[in-house]
C-alpha positions, 0 to 999 in steps of 0.5 A, a space after each residue: 740580453 740587454 734590458 731594452 730588448 727584454 722590455 720589448 719582448 715582454 710587451 710583445 708577450 703581453 700583447 699575444 696574451 691579451 689578443 688570445 684572451 680577447 679572441 677567447 671571450 668574443 667567440 660563439 658558444 652553446 648554452 644549455 637550458 632547463 625547467 620542470 613543469 608541475 603536473 596538474 590534476 585532470 578535471 571533469 568539465 561536463 556531465 551529460 545524461 544522453 540516450 546514445 554513446 557520446 550523444 549531445 542530448 541531455 535528459 537532465 530536464 526530463 529525467 530518465 524513464 525506464 523501459 517497460 519490463 526491460 533494461 534501458 541503457 543511458 550514456 553518462 558522458 562529457 568532457 575531461 581536460 588535462 592541461 598537461 595534455 590528453 596523453 596524461 589520461 589513461 582510459 583505464 582510470 575513468 570510472 562512474 558511480 551512479 546511485 540513489 542518494 539514499 544509498 550514498 556513495 560507496 554503495 554495493 552494486 544493486 539494480 534498485 539503487 547502485 550502479 558502477 562502471 569500472 572503466 568508461 570509454 574515451 575518445 582522444 580525437 575530441 577537442 584539442 590536445 588537452 581534452 578527451 571525451 568520455 562515455 559511461 554506458 549504464 544499463 538500468 533495470 526497469 525496477 530502478 528506484 524512482 525519485 520524481 514527484 510521483 514516487 515514494 522516494 520524492 525527496 531524493 535524487 540520483 547522483 552520477 560521480 565521474 572519477 578520473 586519474 592521470 598517469 602520475 596518480 593525481 585524481 579528480 571527480 565531479 558530480 551531477 544529479 538527475 531524477 529517475 521517473 516513475 513507471 507504472 506497468 504490470 503484465 496483465 492477462 490477455 484473456 480469462 478462459 473458463 473452459 467448458 462448464 456444466 449447468 448449475 456449476 460454481 467453480 471451486 478452488 480446483 477449477 478456478 482460473 488463475 491470472 498472474 500479474 508481473 511487476 514491469 515498472 518501478 511503482 507500487 501498483 494496484 488493479 481495479 476490475 470491472 465486468 460486463 454481461 457475457 452473451 451466449 451464442 445459443 441461448 441466454 446471457 451470464 450476468 455480470 455477477 456470475 463472475 467473481 474474483 479473489 486474492 486467494 485460491 478459493 471458490 466462487 462463493 468465497 470471491 467478490 462478484 464483479 460489478 459494472 463499476 471499477 472496484 479496487 482489488 487491493 492486490 497492491 503489487 509492491 516494488 521489485 527489490 530482488 535482482 534475481 527473481 521477478 515479482 508476481 501476484 495472482 488474481 483468481 477468477 471463478 464463475 457461476 453458471 445458472 442451472 438453466 437458460 444458457 447454452 453455447 459459447 458465452 463471451 464478454 469482457 472484463 476491464 482491468 486497469 492499473 492504478 498507482 498506490 497513493 503516496 502519503 507524506 508527513 513533515 518533520 518539524 522544528 521549523 521544516 527540518 530539511 536533510 535529516 536522515 531517516 530509515 525504516 525496515 525497507 527504505 532510507 532517505 533524507 527529508 525534503 525541502 519542506 521537511 517531507 518524508 514518505 510514510 507507509 503503514 506498518 513502518 517505523 521511522 528513525 531520524 538521525 544526523 550522522 550517528 546521532 539518533 534524534 527520535 523514532 515514531 511508528 506509522 500508527 503514532 504519526 498524528 492525523 495532521 501528519 505533522 511530526 514535531 520533536 515532541 511527537 518523536 518523544 511521545 510528549 504533548 506538543 505544548 511541552 517545551 520544557 522536557 530536558 531531552 526535548 530541549 537538548 535536541 532542539 538546541 542541537 538541531 537549531 545550532 547545526 542548521 545552515 541558517 544562522 538567523 532563526 527569527 521567523 525561519 520556517 526551514 532549517 537545513 541540516 548540512 551534509 557535513 553534519 552527517 559525515 562528521 558526527 559519528 558518535 551518539 548523544 544521550 540527550 537526557 544527560 548531555 551537557 551544553 559543553 558537550 553539545 558545543 563540542 559537537 557543533 564545533 565539529 561542523 561549524 567552527 566558531 558557531 555558538 550553541 543556542 541556549 535552552 531559552 532560544 530553543 524553546 522560543 523557536 519550538 513555540 514559534 514553529 507551533 504557532 507558524 504551523 497553526 497548531 493550537 495549544 488546545 482543541 475541542 472534542 465534541 460528543 455526538 450521542 446516537 440513538 439508544 446510547 448515552 455519552 457525557 460530558 457533551 464536550 471537552 477542551 484538551 491540551 494539544 497532544 493530551 488524551 481525554 475520556 468520556 463515560 458511555 453506555 447503551 440501553 438495555 437490549 442494545 450493543 454499544 459502539 463508540 468511534 472517533 479521535 483514535 480512541 479505545 473503549 474499556 467498559 463504560 469509558 472511552 479514551 481518545 488518542 493524543 488530540 492534535 485537532 478538533 474531533 468528534 466522538 460518536 456513540 451508536 447501538 445495534 439491537 442485540 440478536 435474539 436467542 432461542 426460546 425454550 418453548 418457541 416451537 410451532 406444531 406443523 407437518 414435518 417438524 423434526 423436534 418435540 414440543 419443547 424443542 429440545 429433542 430431535 425426534 421427528 415429533 412434528 414441531 419446528 423451533 423458532 428464533 427471534 432475530 431483531 424484530 423478526 421471528 423465523 423458523 429455525 429449521 427448513 420445511 419438510 412437509 409433503 410427499 417425496 418424488 424423485 429429483 428427475 420429476 418436476 413438481 406440479 400443481 396437483 392435489 399432492 404437496 410434493 418435495 425433493 429429498 437430497 439424493 432421493 434419500 428420506 434421511 436427508 429430508 429428516 436431517 436437512 429439510 426438503 427441497 422445493 421448486 419455487 412454484 410449489 413452495 409458493 403454492 402457485 401464487 406469484 404474490 410477494 409474501 404469500 403464505 405458500 406452504 408455510 402454516 397459518 400466520 407465517 409466510 415465505 419471506 420476501 427479498 426485502 425481509 431477507 435484507 432486513 435480517 441481513 442489515 440487523 446482522 450488520 450489513 449496510 443498506 448498500 451491501 444488502 441491495 447488492 448482488 453476489 457475495 455481500 456483507 462481511 460475517 453475516 453468512 457465518 452468523 446465519 449458519 449452524 452454531 452462528 450467533 444469530 441462532 438461524 442455523 442455516 444447515 448446508 442442505 445442498 440443492 436440486 438443479 433444473 435438470 434434476 441433479 443434486 449438488 453441494 450438500 454439506 457445502 452450501 444451502 440455497 433458500 427461496 424468497 417470495 420475490 420474483 425477478 423476470 422468469 427467475 426468483 430471488 434466493 439467498 445462499 451461504 457456503 462453507 468457508 465463506 463468511 458472506 451471504 449471496 443474493 442472486 436470482 435463479 430459475 424457478 425450476 430449481 429445488 431450494 430450501 424454504 424457511 417461514 417468517 412470522 406475519 
């Protein structure tokens, strides 16, 4: 081929190639694309405390009030968002922990303070494609811990931790708080039915009525009782004090008689803490039926009211120390916004920050002003700001506080991180500042430990701010027939002091005030934290039997010396205070049978228990009131007593009882009165009165209660009845009551 043709062919070929290339790069094409979206964790947006499933109402403001004696279901609900779409959230990953703050997260399920819902309900139709609604039903027991201002856990709260996790394993949580309110509730009896009783009967431990009180709330409770007169359908009434209550299974004589005013029983029903068993306590009711003057069905009403046990608080101070953990044998918690914490008799309180123990104090050692300074935890005088262990504690606490400028600071708040990060204990007696600094660094990066001087200054500022003086005055008040010296003392805060005391001859000394104790002639106060008073008083010592204190009179069981019981015609005497009494019951007259009434005739008549002359010889005789008074109605009449002696009046019995330790108010009351005066009056009692348990003869002629009790006349009438005194075995008090004059009781004589 010639060159011209070859050139032309090459040009043509190049054109074809060029055209084909142009056609290739100008044709349509599908291009693939890709991007990977990161997964984000879901969020718990809202938490409500509602009364119904998915409800919109919220109990956060009002708090949760448990149901009386039954569970209450609340619904903790709200909204969860997953920006990757609602399908990323599996309902099986929704859970709830609802717990009392003192129990902390991760607690073991317990109906008092810790509830767990392993799987909450979910609604995927709520909200947009990234949102779901959740609902966690919680069935709260009626004894769930209360945390409101009326409760013993007032500084604490309840927390709801809602937990969610998506399908990729990313999780999130949110927390809300609420108070559980106090519920004061007990099951009270519908009625008290004493059944059928005989005239003159006093119920016993086997015939009393038991009423069971059951805790139906979450508040410690007591009950107060009030009685009314019981009206009988056919004849008469039963007075208020015919009924008696007690905390133990006992008889009428050992109980506390009802009055027309509310009286605390001190039954003190505690908080229920056992999930399996109810908490109950009993009141026992007894009744005393007069020997005559009543018939038919007797009805009345007793009022029983429930009262909350008072809450007592103290304050932890170096400033007001907030959020310090404390534990006792029965509870734990954190000090409140004013450093406040609940205190209760019998408890010991240990304060800590994480694993670091700050100090311990018992209820009895908490000062009367209810301020607990660091010095009080260590048993130091409050004016002591130099003790090594004290100063180190102050440095540590003040440096941990959230507040950084402590000048004038009245509240120091311990951060929650301090409790979670500080696990090792500290020996404050020997710890170095370098070690304390390392502890502070764990909680606050870059925070400098406060110096000992700064710590001491703040402790002194706290004492001044709280109005705690550096010293106080203890004033002596001298009672009659006593001495005390000096007249006053000035004492440094937290220190003790002492006084020299004595009583005049023939008197027994008592000293009280300022939390002190008496040893010999020295009275030493407790730690002085406020101005207080030490007071002395004295009571005349009880008389003793004079060997030759005898009176010759008919029926006397002793010889002239009063040493041999040989029916020798002499009664022994005993001087008690300003009164001289026969030491034996009278036993003069001619015995008649119990079924026969004594009459105003020329014969002095007597009853012997069970119609047995042996009983008269051992215990004395029994007399109807008119026979004992020899048919006089004059108070203080001689009656059947010898010349120079008389039947004691009701007021003279009170004189005896007050001398033995009753108050005037106790002596004036009816029913069981006083404390241990009955014990003092009985045989071998300290008074020497020797009230033998002779029993009595009732108005129907039956004999009762020999060896169990004795009833002794006074010469004071009360309507158709007369006042008497009685003491019973197993009972330490003295009963003052009116009874029918037809009864046969013992008689004692009192010297004019």
